[in-house]
C-alpha positions as CSV (number, residue, x, y, z in Angstrom):
1,M,25.9,-69.9,25.2
2,K,28.2,-68.4,22.8
3,Y,29.6,-70.6,19.9
4,Y,31.6,-70.5,16.9
5,R,30.6,-72.5,13.9
6,P,32.7,-72.6,11.2
7,V,32.1,-71.3,7.6
8,T,34.3,-74.0,5.5
9,E,36.1,-77.1,5.9
10,K,39.1,-76.1,7.2
11,L,42.7,-78.0,8.5
12,D,44.9,-77.1,11.5
13,Y,48.4,-78.6,9.8
14,F,49.9,-77.6,13.5
15,T,47.1,-79.3,16.1
16,G,46.3,-82.0,12.9
17,N,42.4,-80.9,13.8
18,T,39.6,-80.4,10.6
19,T,36.6,-78.6,10.8
20,I,32.9,-79.3,10.6
21,P,31.0,-76.7,8.7
22,G,28.1,-76.1,11.5
23,E,29.6,-77.6,14.6
24,L,29.4,-75.3,17.2
25,L,32.2,-75.1,18.8
26,T,33.2,-73.1,21.8
27,E,35.2,-70.4,22.7
28,R,37.6,-73.5,24.7
29,E,37.2,-76.3,21.9
30,R,38.0,-73.4,19.6
31,N,41.2,-72.3,21.0
32,T,42.4,-75.6,22.2
33,K,41.5,-77.6,19.0
34,F,41.9,-74.8,16.2
35,R,43.9,-72.2,17.7
36,Y,46.4,-71.2,14.8
37,L,42.8,-71.4,12.2
38,S,41.8,-67.2,11.4
39,D,38.7,-66.0,12.6
40,L,37.5,-65.1,9.3
41,I,36.6,-68.9,9.1
42,F,34.1,-68.7,12.1
43,E,31.3,-67.3,12.9
44,V,29.8,-65.9,16.5
45,V,26.2,-67.6,17.3
46,E,23.8,-67.3,20.1
47,V,22.4,-70.7,20.7
48,S,20.6,-71.9,23.4
49,R,21.8,-75.2,25.3
50,K,18.8,-77.1,25.2
51,K,19.0,-76.5,21.1
52,T,21.9,-78.1,20.0
53,Y,22.4,-82.0,20.1
54,F,26.0,-84.7,19.0
55,M,26.2,-86.2,16.9
56,F,29.9,-88.9,16.1
57,G,31.2,-86.5,18.6
58,A,30.4,-82.9,16.9
59,R,27.6,-80.2,18.3
60,F,25.4,-78.9,15.8
61,E,22.4,-76.3,15.8
62,A,19.0,-78.4,16.4
63,G,16.5,-77.5,13.6
64,K,19.2,-75.7,11.5
65,H,19.7,-78.2,8.1
């Protein structure tokens, strides 16, 4: 599945959300929570849904440190 991974921690002043480095965001989450941030902050990755986990409400890739 296609995910967007923030490279650095940035605050979207208009929505009030802060990115978490390493968090995996779907395209819909990226466009609603961080719509005013530049695409240069995110890298596009392909990760299987089965290789992800949630911690404190954020999705991360399993086995990625």
